[in-house]
C-alpha positions in Angstrom: 115.2 -71.7 159.6 117.6 -68.8 159.9 118.0 -66.7 163.0 117.2 -63.0 162.5 119.1 -60.3 164.3 120.3 -56.7 164.0 123.5 -56.2 162.0 126.8 -56.2 163.9 129.9 -54.4 162.6 131.6 -57.8 162.2 128.9 -58.7 159.7 129.8 -55.9 157.2 132.3 -57.8 155.1 129.8 -60.7 154.6 127.0 -58.3 153.8 129.2 -56.5 151.2 130.2 -59.8 149.6 126.5 -60.9 149.4 125.5 -57.5 148.0 128.0 -57.9 145.2 126.8 -61.4 144.5 123.2 -60.4 144.5 123.3 -56.9 142.9 126.4 -56.8 140.5 124.2 -57.5 137.5 122.3 -54.2 138.3 125.1 -52.0 139.5 128.8 -51.7 138.8 129.2 -50.1 142.2 127.3 -52.7 144.3 130.1 -53.0 146.9 130.4 -49.3 147.5 126.7 -48.9 147.7 126.4 -51.8 150.2 129.1 -50.3 152.4 127.2 -47.0 152.6 123.8 -48.7 152.9 124.5 -50.8 155.9 125.9 -47.9 158.0 123.4 -45.3 156.9 121.9 -43.2 159.6 118.1 -43.6 159.8 118.3 -47.2 158.6 118.4 -50.6 160.3 120.0 -53.7 158.8 118.7 -57.2 159.7 120.9 -60.2 159.2 119.8 -63.8 158.7 122.3 -66.3 160.0 122.7 -70.0 160.0 125.2 -71.3 162.5 126.6 -67.8 162.9 127.1 -67.5 159.1 125.4 -64.6 157.3 123.0 -66.0 154.7 120.9 -62.9 154.1 120.3 -59.3 155.0 117.6 -56.6 154.6 118.0 -52.8 155.0 115.0 -50.8 156.2 115.1 -47.0 155.9 112.9 -45.5 158.6 110.1 -42.9 158.1 106.3 -42.6 158.0 106.7 -44.7 154.9 109.5 -47.1 155.4 111.6 -48.2 152.5 113.1 -51.6 152.0 116.4 -50.4 150.5 117.8 -53.9 149.9 117.2 -57.6 150.6 119.4 -60.4 149.6 119.9 -64.1 150.3 122.9 -66.3 149.5 122.4 -68.5 146.4 122.5 -71.7 148.5 119.7 -70.4 150.8 117.4 -69.0 148.2 114.0 -70.8 148.0 114.3 -72.0 151.7 112.2 -69.2 153.3 115.0 -67.0 154.4 113.8 -64.1 152.1 110.3 -64.4 153.5 111.7 -64.3 157.1 113.8 -61.3 156.3 110.9 -59.5 154.6 108.6 -60.2 157.6 111.3 -59.0 160.0 111.8 -55.8 157.9 108.1 -55.1 158.1 108.2 -55.6 161.9 111.1 -53.2 162.2 109.2 -50.6 160.1 106.1 -50.9 162.2 108.0 -50.7 165.4 109.5 -47.4 164.1 106.1 -46.0 163.3 105.8 -46.7 159.6 102.3 -47.2 158.2 103.5 -48.3 154.8 106.6 -50.0 153.2 107.9 -49.3 149.7 110.6 -50.9 147.7 112.0 -51.2 144.2 113.0 -54.4 142.5 114.2 -55.3 139.0 111.4 -56.0 136.6 113.2 -59.2 135.6 113.8 -60.4 139.1 111.0 -62.9 139.1 111.8 -64.6 142.4 111.8 -61.3 144.2 108.6 -60.2 142.5 106.9 -63.5 143.5 108.0 -63.0 147.1 106.8 -59.4 147.3 103.5 -60.1 145.5 102.8 -63.1 147.7 103.6 -61.0 150.8 100.9 -58.4 149.9 102.9 -55.8 147.9 101.4 -54.1 144.9 103.1 -52.6 142.0 102.6 -48.8 142.1 104.7 -47.8 139.0 107.4 -48.8 136.5 110.8 -47.1 136.8 112.5 -47.1 133.5 116.3 -47.5 133.5 116.3 -47.4 137.3 119.6 -49.3 137.8 123.0 -48.0 136.7 123.3 -50.8 134.2 120.0 -49.7 132.6 117.5 -52.3 133.8 114.0 -51.2 134.6 112.5 -51.6 138.1 109.1 -51.8 139.6 108.2 -49.7 142.6 106.0 -51.7 145.0 104.1 -50.7 148.2 102.3 -52.4 151.1 100.2 -51.0 153.9 101.6 -52.3 157.2 
């Protein structure tokens, strides 16, 4: 199991590398977006680490309806429960900050992410055509917390 904690500034380079690895197929500007995302005001970034190495992250944007802005796990740790840990941690952060619901968007073709979200109680609310900068469609999903 990974340890979950709040992002530290020293994590930022690892988070950006992981964001590029996870999201480059969807966005040509994944690194720039990740840099803005993790330091965004009104958001909290959780980090999953194994022996002090960042193996995943999740960004929660606060509000009455929280938004999971991003979630990613290193290739070597996918399928080990780290994503499930991060998602549960993100939901706890959202609830702690007063959210009654969490929304997210994920690529329609990202079957592993869709499986995680559906198994965790999220429901598809609508399809978002050409959502990503490289033209892929996404699904918006939501869950009552």
